[in-house]
C-alpha positions in Angstrom: 25.6 -22.2 -51.3 28.3 -24.3 -52.3 29.3 -27.2 -50.2 33.0 -27.3 -49.6 34.6 -30.7 -50.1 38.0 -31.1 -49.7 39.8 -34.7 -51.2 42.9 -35.7 -49.8 45.3 -38.4 -50.3 49.0 -38.6 -49.5 50.8 -36.8 -52.4 47.6 -34.7 -52.9 48.1 -35.7 -56.7 47.5 -39.5 -57.5 44.5 -40.9 -56.0 42.7 -37.8 -54.8 42.9 -36.9 -58.5 40.9 -40.3 -59.3 38.8 -39.7 -56.3 37.7 -36.0 -57.6 37.4 -37.3 -60.9 34.7 -40.0 -59.4 33.3 -37.4 -57.2 32.5 -35.2 -60.0 30.8 -37.6 -61.5 28.4 -38.1 -58.6 27.7 -34.3 -57.7 26.9 -34.1 -61.4 24.7 -37.1 -61.3 23.0 -36.0 -58.4 22.7 -32.3 -59.1 24.3 -31.5 -56.2 26.2 -27.6 -55.7 29.3 -28.7 -54.3 33.1 -27.6 -54.8 35.7 -30.0 -54.9 39.6 -29.0 -53.8 42.6 -32.1 -53.8 44.6 -31.4 -51.1 47.9 -33.6 -49.7 47.4 -35.3 -46.1 49.9 -33.0 -44.7 48.2 -30.1 -45.5 44.6 -31.3 -44.9 44.4 -30.1 -40.8 45.3 -26.5 -41.7 42.2 -26.4 -44.4 39.8 -28.0 -42.1 38.3 -24.8 -41.4 37.1 -23.8 -45.1 35.5 -27.4 -45.5 32.2 -29.1 -45.1 33.3 -32.7 -45.8 36.5 -34.4 -46.3 36.8 -37.5 -47.9 40.1 -39.7 -47.6 42.2 -42.2 -49.4 44.4 -43.0 -46.7 44.0 -42.8 -42.7 43.5 -39.7 -41.4 42.1 -39.5 -37.5 40.9 -36.3 -35.7 38.5 -37.5 -33.0 37.8 -33.5 -32.4 37.3 -32.2 -36.4 34.0 -30.6 -36.4 34.1 -31.5 -40.5 32.7 -35.2 -41.2 35.3 -37.2 -42.7 35.0 -40.3 -44.9 37.0 -42.7 -46.4 37.2 -42.9 -50.0 38.8 -46.0 -50.8 35.9 -47.5 -51.8 36.1 -45.3 -55.1 39.4 -46.2 -56.2 38.9 -50.1 -55.5 35.2 -50.5 -57.1 34.4 -52.6 -53.4 31.7 -50.8 -51.6 31.3 -48.3 -53.4 27.2 -48.1 -53.8 27.7 -47.7 -49.8 30.3 -44.8 -50.3 27.8 -42.9 -52.8 25.0 -43.4 -50.7 26.7 -42.1 -47.5 28.3 -39.4 -49.4 25.1 -37.8 -50.9 23.7 -38.2 -46.6 26.1 -36.5 -45.6 25.8 -33.5 -48.4 22.3 -33.7 -47.7 22.5 -33.0 -44.2 25.6 -30.5 -44.3 22.7 -28.6 -46.9 20.2 -28.4 -43.7 
């Protein structure tokens, strides 16, 4: 069963496209069963019920969300990218269980 990951940025077009491309590489390199979908920050809350994990490129805080939300900014800047990749894979493995 594929894990549904939402990738969200301000418009759902620009930075989410860059992050989605990097996530596709990470998913492929690590043989993960993940389905990625881009969205905008304004549409994100309405899509949370269909998501297993969310990667955002801007600030989004929803304390009562049952869906893990992690920042994908490291994939844009390259700063902390290895740590992000480790955290992303760890989150996917938790969801798989």
